[in-house]
C-alpha positions in Angstrom: 102.6 73.5 58.3 103.0 74.2 62.0 100.3 76.6 63.4 99.9 78.3 66.7 97.2 80.6 68.0 98.3 83.6 70.1 96.0 85.8 72.2 95.8 87.9 75.3 93.3 90.1 77.1 95.1 91.3 80.2 98.0 93.7 80.4 101.3 92.1 81.3 103.9 93.6 83.6 106.6 92.5 81.1 105.3 94.0 77.9 102.2 96.1 78.6 99.0 95.9 76.5 97.7 92.6 75.2 98.7 93.6 71.7 102.3 94.5 72.9 102.5 91.3 74.9 101.6 89.2 71.9 104.1 90.9 69.7 106.8 90.6 72.4 105.9 86.9 72.9 106.5 86.2 69.2 109.9 87.9 69.4 110.7 85.8 72.6 109.6 82.6 70.9 111.9 83.3 67.9 114.8 84.4 70.1 114.7 81.6 72.6 117.2 78.7 72.9 115.3 76.4 70.6 115.3 76.8 66.8 111.9 78.3 66.0 111.3 80.6 63.0 108.2 82.7 62.6 107.4 82.2 58.9 104.1 84.2 58.8 101.6 85.9 61.0 98.0 86.6 60.2 96.5 90.1 60.7 95.6 90.9 64.3 92.0 90.7 65.5 90.0 91.7 68.6 87.6 89.0 69.7 84.9 88.5 72.3 85.7 85.9 75.0 84.6 82.3 74.4 82.5 81.3 76.2 80.7 84.6 76.5 81.6 86.4 79.7 82.2 89.9 81.0 86.0 89.7 80.8 87.9 92.0 78.4 88.1 91.3 74.7 91.1 89.4 73.4 93.8 90.3 70.8 94.4 87.3 68.6 96.4 86.0 65.6 97.5 82.8 64.0 101.2 82.2 63.3 103.0 79.8 61.1 106.2 78.4 62.5 109.1 76.4 61.3 111.0 74.2 63.8 112.6 70.8 64.1 111.2 70.5 67.7 108.7 67.7 68.1 105.2 68.6 69.2 105.6 67.9 73.0 108.9 69.9 73.1 107.3 72.7 71.1 104.3 72.8 73.4 106.7 73.0 76.4 108.5 75.9 74.7 105.1 77.7 74.2 104.4 77.3 77.9 107.9 78.6 78.8 107.1 81.8 76.8 103.8 82.1 78.5 105.6 81.9 81.8 108.0 84.7 80.8 105.0 87.0 80.4 103.4 86.0 83.7 100.7 83.5 82.6 99.1 81.6 85.5 96.8 78.8 84.6 94.1 79.0 87.3 90.6 79.2 85.6 89.7 77.5 82.4 88.7 80.0 79.7 89.7 82.9 82.1 91.3 86.2 81.3 95.0 85.8 80.6 98.1 87.9 79.9 99.1 85.4 77.1 97.8 82.3 75.5 99.9 80.3 73.0 98.1 77.2 71.6 99.6 74.6 69.3 96.9 74.4 66.7 98.4 72.0 64.1 101.7 70.3 63.4 101.7 69.4 59.7 99.0 66.7 59.2 99.8 65.0 62.5 96.9 63.6 64.5 97.6 63.0 68.2 94.7 61.8 70.4 94.4 62.6 74.0 97.0 60.5 75.8 97.9 59.5 79.3 100.6 62.2 79.6 100.7 66.0 79.2 101.5 66.0 75.5 99.5 67.9 72.9 96.3 66.8 71.2 96.6 67.6 67.5 95.0 69.2 65.8 93.8 71.4 68.7 90.5 69.9 69.9 88.5 73.2 69.7 90.2 74.8 66.7 87.1 74.2 64.5 84.8 75.8 67.0 86.6 79.2 67.4 86.0 82.2 65.2 89.1 83.9 66.8 91.2 81.1 65.3 89.4 80.4 62.0 89.2 84.0 60.8 92.9 84.7 61.2 93.7 81.2 59.9 91.7 81.9 56.8 93.8 85.1 56.2 97.1 83.3 56.8 96.5 79.9 55.1 93.2 79.7 53.2 94.1 76.4 51.6 95.0 74.7 54.9 92.8 71.7 55.7 91.9 70.3 59.1 93.6 66.8 59.1 90.6 65.1 60.6 87.6 67.0 59.3 89.2 67.7 55.9 87.6 71.2 55.9 89.1 74.6 55.3 88.8 77.5 57.7 85.9 79.0 55.6 84.1 75.7 55.6 84.5 75.4 59.4 83.4 79.0 60.0 80.0 78.2 58.4 79.5 75.7 61.3 80.3 77.9 64.3 78.1 79.9 66.7 77.3 83.4 65.5 77.7 84.9 69.0 81.5 84.9 68.6 82.5 88.5 67.6 85.7 89.1 65.8 87.0 92.4 64.4 90.2 93.1 62.5 92.4 95.6 64.3 92.9 98.8 62.3 96.7 98.8 62.6 97.3 95.7 60.5 
């Protein structure tokens, strides 16, 4: 199972509101030159910024993909889509028009390497309510390949200051 996290908390010039940008980004991802299929998408959520800050709340979801692309190539494609919508990486954990994170690629475990390739599973997946809550809706039986825990089990371990609300238009 290939999983990505998608989120935004700023309006993009390309698509508009964070929700509209996220939906347009999924369409762009599936329509691009690579072979990527959106298999399923969790419900959409609003979430407070992590770490806590005064920036706007995010719109988030978790998406299951199917692709023959290897993890580094898929990550590069995710970054290309971010670029289409005006993502500029300047401040870690800052506000952004779009964020596409490769969360898991089957049961593959890739440690931090010398190059720009992905670390899998995503190194902070198990600490983020805005990932775990949608993940639980999308794939409740998925298990973290290192921890062996489900989303529900990992949610029991995270900070309670992370606020996540289901959007009403799901």
